[in-house]
C-alpha positions in Angstrom: 43.9 8.2 -19.1 43.9 4.6 -20.4 45.2 3.5 -17.0 42.2 5.1 -15.2 39.7 3.5 -17.5 41.3 0.1 -17.0 41.3 0.6 -13.2 37.6 1.5 -13.4 36.6 -1.6 -15.4 38.6 -3.7 -13.0 37.0 -2.2 -9.8 33.3 -2.6 -11.3 34.1 -6.2 -12.3 35.6 -7.1 -8.9 33.1 -5.0 -6.8 29.9 -4.9 -8.5 27.7 -4.3 -5.4 29.4 -1.1 -4.8 28.0 0.3 -8.1 25.2 2.6 -7.2 23.2 1.5 -10.4 23.5 -2.1 -9.5 22.7 -1.6 -5.8 19.5 0.3 -6.7 18.1 -2.4 -9.0 18.3 -5.1 -6.1 14.9 -6.1 -5.3 14.0 -6.3 -1.5 13.2 -9.6 0.2 9.6 -10.7 0.2 7.6 -9.5 3.1 6.1 -12.6 5.1 2.6 -12.2 6.3 0.9 -14.8 8.3 -3.0 -15.1 8.2 -4.9 -17.5 10.5 -8.2 -19.0 9.4 -10.8 -20.4 11.7 -14.5 -20.6 11.5 -15.7 -18.0 10.2 -12.8 -15.4 10.0 -9.3 -14.6 8.7 -7.1 -12.9 11.4 -6.0 -10.4 10.5 -9.0 -9.6 8.3 -7.1 -7.1 6.2 -3.5 -6.1 5.4 -1.7 -3.3 3.7 1.1 -3.9 1.3 3.2 -2.0 -1.2 2.9 -2.2 -5.0 5.9 -3.8 -6.5 7.2 -5.4 -3.3 7.1 -9.3 -3.2 4.9 -10.8 -0.4 4.7 -14.3 1.0 1.4 -15.1 2.3 1.1 -17.8 5.0 -2.2 -19.3 5.5 -2.7 -21.4 8.7 -5.9 -23.2 9.7 -6.7 -23.8 13.2 -9.8 -26.1 12.7 -11.2 -27.3 9.3 -10.0 -27.0 5.8 -10.1 -23.4 4.5 -9.1 -21.4 1.2 -8.3 -17.9 0.3 -8.9 -16.6 -3.2 -7.9 -12.9 -4.0 -8.6 -13.0 -7.7 -7.5 -9.5 -8.5 -4.0 -10.4 -7.1 -3.8 -13.8 -8.6 -3.8 -15.5 -5.2 -5.5 -18.9 -4.7 -4.5 -21.0 -1.7 -6.1 -24.0 0.0 -5.2 -25.5 3.4 -5.9 -28.6 5.2 -7.2 -28.8 8.7 -4.6 -27.7 11.0 -2.2 -27.3 8.1 -0.3 -24.4 6.6 0.1 -23.1 3.0 2.3 -20.6 1.3 1.9 -18.4 -1.8 4.4 -15.8 -3.2 3.2 -12.9 -5.3 4.1 -9.3 -6.3 1.2 -6.9 -6.6 1.5 -4.8 -9.8 -1.4 -2.4 -9.1 -2.5 -0.3 -6.3 -6.0 -0.5 -4.8 -8.3 -2.5 -2.5 -8.7 -6.3 -3.2 -11.2 -8.4 -1.7 -10.6 -12.2 -0.9 -12.9 -14.8 0.5 -12.7 -18.5 1.6 -13.1 -20.9 -1.1 -13.5 -24.1 0.8 -17.0 -24.6 2.4 -16.4 -24.5 6.2 -19.8 -24.2 7.7 -23.0 -22.1 7.8 -21.3 -18.7 7.7 -18.7 -19.6 5.2 -20.1 -16.7 2.9 -19.1 -14.0 5.4 -15.5 -15.1 5.7 -13.8 -12.4 3.9 -10.4 -10.8 3.7 -9.1 -7.3 2.3 -5.7 -6.4 0.9 -4.9 -2.7 0.5 -2.1 -2.4 -2.1 -0.5 1.3 -1.8 2.2 3.1 -3.9 
């Protein structure tokens, strides 16, 4: 009996990834989502992501400076003209979250919105 226990300990120390409990606790890699900003829209204008799954938002500007604020998710990004910005976050609650451009980009700046649907 002692021999079997020692063999078990040795196997779990040498091959930890084969342990079902450890493999189940591994977090999936972040989902990468690209968003393009140009006067006066985000493309896509809405996305759907899963609660608890890490996300990397990549914001690209095709023209002037833009920003994206999704306060309910703690996301706040700014991008320079023609530039790119990235932010990683993990949504902790399900729901619909509204974002908007935070850098004045022209007369229809106020209509530049973005929606994130977080599902279970």
